[in-house]
N, C-alpha and C positions, 0 to 999 in steps of 0.2 A: 484486478489491477495491482501489480506488485512491484515496487522498486527494489533493486538489489543494493547490497552494500559493496562498495568498491575497495575499501581499505580498512585497516584496523583488524580487530579480532572478530571471529565469527561464532555464532551460537547455533547448535544443531536445531533443526526444525522441531524434532521430537521434544526437545526441552523447552524451547522458546514459545512454541505455539500455545502451550497451556495458558500462559498469561497473555500472549500476544493476540490470541483470538478475541478475547474480551476487549482488549484495548483497540484492536482494529475495528470491531463493530461500533465502539463508542466514537472513534474518530470519524468513521464513515457517516454515522448519524449526524455528527456535528458539521461535517462537510456539506451534507445535503441541506441542513437547516441554514448554514451560512450562505449557501448558494441561493436559497429561496428568499432570504431576508437581506443578504449583504449588498445587493445591487440597488436597494431602494433609493439611495442618494444619487444614482446615475440618472442623467436626463437624456432622452433621445434628442437628436439634432434639432428636429422641428420644435421640440418642447423648449429648447433653449431660446428659440425665437419667440415662442408663443406660450410662455409659461402660464398655466392656469386658464386654458381655453374653456369657453362657456359650455353649459349644458342645460337641458331642461330639468325642471324639478323632478325628483324621483317618483316613479309610479310603480304600481304592482305589475308583474308580468302579464301581458295580454291587454293592458289598457293602452289605447292609442295616445301618443303624446300630443298635446295641443301646441305643436311647434310649427304647423303649416297652416296657411290660409287656403280657402278654396281657390281653385285655379291651378295653373301650371306650377310644378314644383321646381325650384331653382337647383342647379348643380351644387354639390357641397363645396365649400371653400376649403381646399386641401391644406392650406396653411393654418386653418382653424381660426375662429374669431377670438378676440382677446377678452378675457374676464378673469378675475383674480380668485374666485372662490366657487366651490361646488358643494352642494349639500351631501350628507352621507348617502351612500348607495352601494350597489353590488361591487363597484370598483374598489371598495375598501376591504374586501374579503380576500383571503389568501387563495381560496379555491374559486374556480370559474362557476358561474350559475349554471344549472342543469338545463337550460332552455334549448341548447343546440347540441346535436351529436354529429361530429365530423365523420364522413364516410369515405371521402376520397380527396386527394390533393393532386392537382396538375401544377407542377412546380418547374419554373424555368429560372436559372441563375446565370448571370453573365459577369464574371469578374474580369476586370480590365488588366490582367496580368500578361505582360509581354516579355519574352526572353531577352530582348535587346534593350529593355528599360527596367532595370532592377533598382533604380535609385529613387523611385517615387516614394515619398514619405507618407503619402495619404492615399494609398491604394483603396479603391472602392469597387463595389459591385452593384449591379441593378438586377431586378428580378420581377417576375410576375407569378402570382399563385391564384388558382381558381379552386376553391374549397367547396365540395358538395356536402351539404349538411342536411340533417333531418330536424325539423322544429318539433320539440316535445312539449312546449308550452307557449301560448301566444305571447309575443313580446315585440315591442317596437324599439328595443335597444339591444345591440349585439356587443358582446365582449369577447376579445381573443387576445392572446399574448403578443407583445411586440416590444423590443428594447433596442435602442440605438438606431432604429430604422426611420427613414423619412417615408411616409406613405404619400404617394403622389397622385393616386386616384383610387376610388373605391366605388364599386357597383354591386347591387344585389339583384340577381335574376331569379324569377320564379313566380308562382310555384312551377316546378318542373314535372314533366310526366315521368313516372317511374320506368316506363318501358322505352321512352325515347328522350333521353336526356338532352340531346342536341336539337330537338325540335324547338320551334319558336316558342319562347316563353316570355311572360311579362317581366316588368322591372318594378322593383320597389325602390322608391327614391331614398337616397341618403341625404338627410338634411344637414347633418353635422358630423364631423370626424374629429376626435380629440384623444389625447393621451392621458391616462391615469398613471402617473409616474411611480407612485409608491409601490403599487402591486403589478406594475409593468403590463398594463392593459392598453390596447387600442380599442376605443369605444366608438361604435357607429350608431348614431341616432337616426331612426328611420321615419319616413313620412306616414307609414301605416304599419300595423302589427303583422308579423308573420303568422301563418296558420298552423296550428298543431297538426302533426302527422304529415305535413307537406315537405317536399324537398326543395332546397334553394341552392344557388351557387353564389358564393362570395367571390368577387373578382377584384384583386388588389394589385396595384403596381407600387414598387417600393425601391429604395436604394439604401445602402449602408456601408460602413467602413469595414475593411479587412483588418482584423486584429494583428498587431505586430509585436506586442509586448507580452501577451498572454495566449495560452492555448485554449481559447474559448470561442465558440461559434465558428466562423470561418476565419482561419488564421494563416499567416505567412511563415514559411521556413526559408532562410537563406543558408546556403551551404556550398561547399566546393566539391566538384566531381570532375575527373579527368583534367585536372588543372585549371578548371574554369569556375567562375562564380555563377551559381544558379539559384533558382527559386522554385518553390512549389506552394500550392495551397492545399489545406486539408481542413477537416471539420472535427469538432468535438462538441456534441450536443448534450451529453449527460452532465448534470441532471437537468438543468433548465436553460440551456444555451441555444436551443433551436430557435427560440424567439429572437435571438440576435441575428439570425440569418433570414428568416421569413416569418410573417405574421401567421400564427398557428394556435391551435388548442394544445398547449404545451403541458399536458398532464399524462402520466403513464397509462391511465385507464382509457384514455380517449384514442383508441387505436383506429387506424384507417389505412387504406391502400395509397400508394404513391406512384405517380408517373413523373419521372424526373428527367429534365433536359438541362444539359450544361453547355454553354457557349464558351469556347476557349480558343486560344491561339493554335494554329495548325501544327506547330512544333511540339505541342503538349499532348498527352493522353489524358482522357477524363475517365474516372472510375466512380462507381456508385454501388449501391446495394445489389443491384441486379445486373445481368449481362447486357451488353450493348444491343439495342434493337435496330438503330439506323444511324447514319451520319449524312449530313448535308453541309452546304456552304452558305455563309451569310456575309454580306458586305455592310460595313458600318458607313456612317455619313461621310467619312474621310476617304472611303474607297478601300479601306483595309479589309482583308478577307479573314473570316473567323470560321471555325469548325463548330457545327451544331451536332452534339451527340445526345441521342435519346435512348433511354433505358427501358427495359421491360417493366411491367407493373409489379410492385412488391406485394408480398402477403400483407395481411393486416398487422400493423406494428405501431408502436408509439413514436412520437416525434423524436425522442432522444436517441433512437436507433438509426435515423436517417443519416447518411454519410456521403461525403463527396471528397474526391482528391483530384487535383490537376497537377500533373508532374511530367518531368522529362526523365523517366526511369526505364530500366530494363527489368525483365522478370524471367523466372524459371518456372516450369510447370510440371505437373504430373496428373494422371487421372486416377481417381479412387472410386470404384464402383460406378463408373460412367460419368462422374462429375469432376469438372476441372478444378484444380487447386493451383493458384498462382502466388508466388512470393515475389513482391516488388521491392527493389532497393536501388541505391545509387549504382550507376553503371560500373564503377570501380569495384564495388562490393560484390556485384554479381559475377564479374570477371574473375575475382579472386576466390570465388567459391564460398563466400561468407554466408550465403543463404541456404546452402545445400542441406545443412543439418536440420534447419527448421522445416524445409520441404519434406525431408525423409520421415520426420515424426508426425507431421500433421495428418496425413491420410490414415495411418493406423489408429490414431486417436479418434478421428471421426468414426471409423468402422467399429471400434470398441464400444463407443457410446450408442451407436445405432443398434448393435447386437444386444447390448445390455437392456435398452428400453424397448426394443422392437418398434422403434419409431424412426423412420428415415429422416435424414437431414433434408428439409423441404426445399432448399434453394438449389438452382442448377449449377452454381459455381461458388467458389470462395476465393476472394482476393485477400491477401495478407500483405500489408505494406509497412516498411521500416522507415520511419521519419528521422531525419538528423536530430531534431529536437522535439520531444514530446513529454518533457518533464519526468523522465524515468517512469513512465506508466504505459498501460495498454488499454484498449477499448474494444468491446465485443460487438461492434456494429454488425448487424445481420448481413452477411455476404461480403463485408468489407471491414476486416479487423485491422485496427491501426495500433502499431507498436512504436515505442522509442527504439531506435535501432540497437541501442545497447542491450535491450532485452530480447532481441531476435537474431542478431547476426553473430556468428561464431568466428572470431579471428584465429589465425594460426597459433598465436601465442596464448590462446585461451585453453589449449589442450590440457594443461596441468592446473586448471582452476575448476571451481565448482560451477563455472558458467554454463556448461552443457546441461547440467541437471537443473540449473535455475531457468534456462530457456524452456526446458521440458515442462517444468512446473507452471510457468506463466502461460505457455501456449495451451496446456491442458486446461487451465483455469478459464481462459477466454473461450475455448471451444465448448467447455461445459456450459457456458452462458448461452450457447445457441439453443439449448433446451430450457435451462433455468434462467429466465430473464427475457429471452427473445421469443421463444415459442409460447411460454407461459410467463406473464409479467405480473409483478406485484401491483395491487390496486392503487397503492399510494406509497410514498417514500418511507413511511414508518415501518413498512414490511420489506424493506430492501434486503433484509437478511435472507429472505426466500430466494433472492438472486445470488447473493454473495456466499451465503452459508453452504448451499449445495454445490455451487461452482467450486468452492474451496474443498468440500468433501471429496468430490470426484477428481479434483486436481491431484490430491494425494492418492486416491484409489487407482487412478490411471497409471501414475508413475510406479506405484507399488506393483501393479499388474505386470508392467514391462521390466521392472527391476525390483524383485522381491526383497533385496537386501536393504532397500531404502525405507526409513521409518515413515509412518503415516501420522498426520497431525491430529491433535485433539480438537474436538468441536462438538457442539450439541448434536449435529447430524450424525457424527460418528458414534456418540453415546447412544442415540436413538437406535442406530443400526445394531449396536452391540447387545442391547437387551431385547430386541425383537428377534432377529437373526437376518442374515443377508437376503434370504429368499423372500420373507415377508416384507422387508424393507424395500427391495426393488419392486416387488409386486404392487405395493402401495404407491410408489412413485410413478410407475407405469400408468396406473389408474388415474392419478392426479394429472399427469401430463396429457393423457388422452382426453380427459374431461375438459381441461381448460386450454387446450391448444388454440392459439391465435386469440386468446382472451386474457382475462386478468383474474388474479386470485388473492385471497387474504390468508393470513396464518391459520385461521380456523378451518378454511377449506382443506388445507394440507392435513391437519389433524383428523378431519373427518374421513379422509381416505385411508389414513393409517388405522383408524378405528374400524373401518369396514374390513380391512385386511385381517385385523385381529379377530373380529367377530366371525369371520369365515373359517376359523380353525379352532382347535381346542388344545394345541400343544403349549402355547405361550399364554400364561395367566398373568395379568397385571393387577397391581393393588388399587388402581384407579383408571379412569379413562385416559387415553393418550393426551387429550387436551389438558386435563388436570395435571398430569405429570409434566408436560412440556411448558404449560403456563407458569408452573412454579419456578421455571428457569428463565423464561423470556419476559416475565412481568416484574422481575426484581433485579436489582443491580448486583454485580459481583458474583462470586462463587464460594462454595463452602470449603471448610477443612473438616475432615472426618477424623475423629480420635477413637481408637479402639483400645480398651483396657483388656488385655488378653487374660488377665487373672480372673476377671469377673464375666467377660463376654459382653460387657456394656459398650455400646457404640453411641457416640453423640455427634451432632453436627453443630457448627457455628460458622458465621461468615468469616472469610479469610481477610484480614486487614494487614496493610503494610505498616507495621509498627503497632502491635497489639497493646491496648490499654486495658487495665483491669476493669471488669464490668462493662466493657464497651458493647459487648453483645446485648446485654440486658437493656442498655440505655438507648440503642439506636436501631435494633433489628429484631422484629418479633416474628417474621415469617420463617417458614422452613421450606426446604427443597424436598421433593420426592426423589430419592437418590437410588439408582440401581447400583448394587455392590457385587461386582464380579471379583472373585478372590481365589487364591491358591493356598493350600496347606501342605507343607513339605514337598512342594513342587507339583502337586496334583490339583487340577482344576476342580473347584467345588461348585455346588448349585448356586444359582443367582438368588440373592436376598435383596430386600428393599428396606431402606431407612426412610420411612415416611413420617417420622415424628422427630422431635428434638433429640430424643434418646430412645434406645431400644436394646433389649438383651438378646444376644445370639449365643446360646450355650455351646454350639458346635465350634465356636471360635476360641473357646477357653483352652489354655495350655498352662502347664505348671513349670516351676523352676527346675524340677528334677528330671523332666524328660527332654528330648531333643527336638521337639516340634517347633515349627515356626510358621507364621502366617503373614501373607502380603495381600493387602487390599488393592483394588483397581487393576485387575488383570489387563495386561497389555496397554495400560494407561488409556483405556477407552473412556473413562469417566472424566467429567469436567470438574475435578476437585483435587485438592491436596490431601495427603494421608499422614496422620500422626499416630503414634502408639504410646502406650505407657512405658515406663522404664524397662519392665520385663520384656515387652514386645521388641523394643529396640535392642536389648541385650541378646535376645535369641537370634535376631537377624545378624548382629555383629559376630556372634559365635559361629553361625553358619558360614559367613563370609570368610572367616579365618580358617575354618575347617575345610570347606570345599566350595569356593565361590562359584564354580560352574554349575552347581546345583540350582543356583538362582539365575534365571535367564538374564541375558545382558540388558534387555530393556528395563528389567526391574532393578538391576544394579545401578543403572543410570537413574531410575526413578528414586531409589532410596537416597542416593547422594543429593540429587536436586531438591527433593522434598525436605530432607534433613537440614541442609544449609539454609534453605529459604525459611523454614520454620524457626531456626535458631536466630537468623538475622532479624526476624520480626517478632521475637520474644514469645514464641509458643513452646520452645524447648531450649535446653541449655546448649551452648556451643560445644561442650564436651561430648554430648551425644552424637553430634554430627562428626566430630573429629574421630570418635571411636570407629566409625565406619571406614576410615581410611587406612587402618592398620594392615589390612590384607593386600594393599595395592601392589606389593612386589609380585603378586600372582595375577595381576590384572593385565591382560594382553589386548583388550579392546580400547583403542585410542579415544573413542567417543566418551567412554567413562572417565578416562584421564582428563579429557577436555573439561568435563563438567566439574571434576574435583578442583582443577587448577583455576578455572574461572571463578570459583567461589572462595578459594583459599589464597591464591596469589593475585590479589586485586591490583588495579592500576594505582590506587593510592598507596598501597604497600610498596610497590616497585619504585615509586618516585619520591618516597619519604625518607629523607636521611636520618630521621629519628628512630628508624626501625632497628637500630644496632643491637637491641636486646633480642628481638625475635628472629632476625635474619640468620645468624649462625645456627640457631636451633632448627629453623625450617630447612636450611641448607642440608644439615646432617640427616634430618628425618626424611626429606623428600628424595634426595639423591640416591639414598640406599634403595628406595623403592622404584625410582624412575629408570634405573639402568636397563632393565629388561626391555621396556617399551622403547627406550632411546636406542639401544643397540639394533633393534628390529628396523626402525625407520631411518636411522642414520646410514645403515648399510644399503637400504633401498635408494636413498638419495645419492650415495656415492657410486653404486654399481648399476642400478636399473631404475632410474627415476620415472621412466615411461610407464612402469607398472602401476603407478598411482593414478593414471588417467581415468579409470573407471571406479576408483575407490573414493566415493563421495565423502564418506565419513572421515577418511584420512585427510582429504583436501580441506575440509572445514576445521580440522582439529590440529593439524601440524604446527601452525603458526604459534599457538599458545604453548604447545609442548616444547618446541624448540626455543621459543623466547624465554620460557621458564628455566630450561636447562642452562642457557647462556647466562641468565640473570643470577642463577645460583652458582655460577663460576665453574661449571663442568668443563674441564679443559678440552675434551674432545669436541664439545659444541663450539668453543671459542676458536679452536684450530680449524674446524670445518668452515666457520664464518670467514676466517682469513683466507683459506684455500679458495673458496667459491668467489669471494670478492676479487682477489688478485687474479684469478684465472679469467674472470670477466674483464678486468682492466686490461690484461695483456691480450686477450682474445675475445673481443666483444660479441662474436658469434656464439660463444659459450654462455648463453643466458643463465642467470640465476633462476633456479626452480621457483615458479610463482608462489606456491603455498608457503614458502619460507622467505620470500623476497624481502618483506619488511624487516624481518629479523636480521638477515644477512647484511642488508644495506646499513642498518643501524649499527650493528657490531663491527662491520667493516670500517665504518667511520670512527667509532669509539675506540677501536684498537689500533687505528692508523694515525696518520699525522696530516699535515697540510697537502701532501701528495695525493692521498686518497680523496681528501675533501675537494681539492681543485679539480680532480677528475670528475667527481660527481656534479660539480657546478657546471662543467663543460657539457656533460650529458643533459643536464637540466636545460641549459640555454639552447641546445639544439633540438629539444623535444617539444612537440606541439600538442601533445595529448594531455588534456587537463588532469585526468585521473593519474597519469604517471608523473606529471610535474608535482602534484600534491604529495605523492609518495616520496619523491626525491627531496622535496623541500623539507619534509619532516625528518628524513634520514640525515640531512646535513645538520640538523639540530642535535644529533646524538653525540657530537664531539665532546671530549672531556677537557679540551684545551680552552681556557678562558679567552685567550687572544683570538682563536679561530671563531669562537662564538661572538665576540665583540665585532670582529670584521664582518661576520655574516649579518648581524643586525644593522651595521653601518651600511652595508650594501643595500639592504632592504629599504632604507629610508632615503638613500641618496641617489640611487640609479633610476633608470627609466621606470615609471609607474607600471609599465606592462610586465616588468620582471617581478617575480614573487607575488603576482596579483591574486593567485588562487589561495594563498595562505598568509595568515598573519604570522610573520616570522618571529616577532617578539614573543607572542604567545607560545609558539612551538618551542623556542629556546627555554622559556620560563617553565615549561612542563617537566623538564628533567631536574634532578636534584642539584647538579652542578650549575645548570643553566638558570635556576631560580635566583641565585645570588648574583650571577653575572647580569641577568636581565634587570634586576632591581637597581643595580648600580648604573646600568646603561640608561634606565628610565629617568634617573635623577638628572642626568646631564642632557637628555635628548627628548624629554616628554613632549615638548612643543612639536618637534619634527615627527614624532610617533603619532601624535594627535592629528597632525595635518595629513600624514600618509594613510592612516587607518581609521580616522574619525575619533571624536571625543569618547564615544561609547566604548571604544577599544581599550581606553585607559581603565574604565570600570572593570571590564572583563579581565584585564591584566592583573589588577589588584586582587581579584578573586583567585587567579592562578598562583600568584606570588604568595598569597596568604592562605593557601590551602591546608597548611599544617598548623595554623595557630591554635592554641589551646588555653590562652590566658587573656585577661582584659588588658594587661600591659602590652601584649603583642598587638592587640587591636588598636590601642592608643598610638603605638609607634607607627603603624601603617597609616592611621588617620593623619598624623603629623607629616608623614612622608608624602601623602597625596594632597595635602591641604591647598597647595597652590595650583594643582592641576585641574581640580574639578569645581563645578558650580555647586551651589548650596544644596539643591535637590539631589544631585548625584552623591554628595558626601553623606547625606542622610540615608540614601539607598545603600551605599557601600557599608555604612555602619551597621545597618540592620542585617545585611547579608553576611558580613564578617561575624556577627554575633551568632547567626545560625550555623556558620561553618565551625565556630568554636564549640558550640554545643554538640554538634555531630562528631567532632574530633574527640571530645571528652568521652562520648559514648563508645567510639571506636577504640579509644585508648584502653578503656576498661575491657573491651572485648579482646584486644591484642594481648593485654596482660594475662587474661585467662588462657588464651591460646598458647602463650609462652610457658605458662605454668604447666599446661598439659603436655607440651613438647618436652620440657625437662623431665617429666615423669615417664614419658614413653619413648625417649631417644636413647 
């Protein structure tokens, strides 16, 4: 699941993923935990009426509860009896008790969505579910998950005959039904204990609300298609939202088969995991006719993969190896061909993975649907993949963007889940990386297969592949997938299959078991930085910290990683070595000051670590770059720049060491390397800081001299054949930073090109500005123009309905250098209709520029109440941070505090004071860094 960035600067995946992979894994784990714990305060509707329903005293599983008297057992009170307290019991535990094993769900859902009534503010659905379970331990108490649902009836049938489930079976009385809110359980108290080894059927009728504000459970999308207002329903069950839709055993290891039936209005189509089995007609109590769509039985799967959509969409189709693939979208989007690209890449991706694993995709069809609103994400539901339409549909104006590659990555990722996650599922959420890690690995592998120029991302899976070899890696994964198909696995299961593959050959020798190696990475946080002393051959490892503190390693981190070191010497690949201690000597890596040797660790950036060298090691690499940069592969020129600047920023090496690596840049013709240099050297703070008068002229002279070659190459393409960039992904993500820097440095050709493209667009709107540099051209078109250009952009803004483009235009209008235009802009923002400039805080946008900072400050003095009313009180706090971003003295802090004293409440003033102090300290550190950069530039310009 991966959201894209829609504006601003871009970072190459090869660079960003080294740090982003770890951050993504952490965020995913936090999201899962938040989902598991975050709903505890929510109360199901019936619980609101009957908070604290009663229950019998807890008993051990298998003991019949003393809740019924001899004689006929009464029907359960579905509203539940009132009582205020329950003793501790299994309903206090996060995990379900192991007494019941679900085998099959017969699920019917009936949402009351009608195409002629989209105004209902409280849309609801009703449903029935019959769950066949096997009892594994005698119990008179049943727990299953339920949230926000009213349970209207509950019955238990059984024991069932294994051979004739529909044969007449007995009933087990349900004495009481109640909700355990904190852990989101529905509890059934029975009149007698279920028998171990026997089959039973739980029959439940329920109703619940359709979500309209969040994309959780069964939710509503309102949208416009063919000029009409329309609605659809879709589901999102991962990680724990199936319980919002039907009572179930909502844990990933509790797989079962599903027979799903959806009742819907005849004008809608219903989709689910499996193909349609049959359709019939049903009449409600008012005589209205509804369509009943029943689907084929699913394979064994967890509840979080169950999926439903009810929509008025069109689709396009293709057949891949005898299986249908359908892309569903708004009718306008299908007619415009927006889904064609996704359809064309989906089949080959499925075929590639089938061939790779020699395991066929087990479902007879795949539906992929583009929702108008799905929070910029995608979901891998088996047989019914759901996407935010921004991640699946390719618009005509997207040709000169990275959108095509982004769609390819995300579709590849979700299809990868059909094997990793759907066919084989993690046993519990703490092993979700088994799903996400390998889906991400093959996401990059698939795209690299179809487009070898694109970089692959760094991850633990890729590192594992690199020190084994692709053949052993794939062989182990095949064995793992075959063994655990339609079942669940844990991390150690995966390592066991890799170990089996290692034990079956003699070519690859490891310093420890696969489990020991990989546990050293998965059982501790962070990742290491490797430092090689080329004079002595001593290599050491330590944790990589953001902002290294002396002795930090000794104080907080005692563990080591078992690290595979792939490396090159003088451009030749060397044998794999292992750093399995805190330090180790590698004589083969020694070089002397008198020879011309050089060494680079982490071949092809397959290792999940940063690399540092001693002064001689960096010196040798710098000499080679100046002598013959092409002798060092482009991926390692990129790596050297990224590692060096990151290490210097976090106090592992001096900034001068990183700067030395930029001397050769006049010979650098790979724009992705330039992108990495400029992202680290020409930072946003530097661009917007008027106090950079010392460093700016030095940086201008130093960079423009080296930038001309790459500038001439790409400015010519922009002027003469911009369509040539369509397939150049690395250029598409790098051009904005290169062009923006050239204009910021005052390169006349860049400024002239900005004028040309902007005015050509003004005079001939069909001549659109090339998207990769649109932000730059819009900003400099306004900065170099006057109110004529600004008024033109305002008109374009007011006539535009696309939020992403409106945000882009709103920020561009803040680029003006004329104070009166900026004042008029801010005045518009707080006085006109609240629906204008609603996507952007205009005052913040203006304050972000150097000229605008002073204009915004003065504007705020006279209009702070109106600004607070328009954007909220918290916006004043944020504005103060933006205005105060360059402070470096206590006097400046005091001035800002006096400036805002009347605007903020006491607690906000204290927060601002603390934040401004932090900004001051960071700026003092940056000032010292900038002074060293300026000194280096004087010496080398």
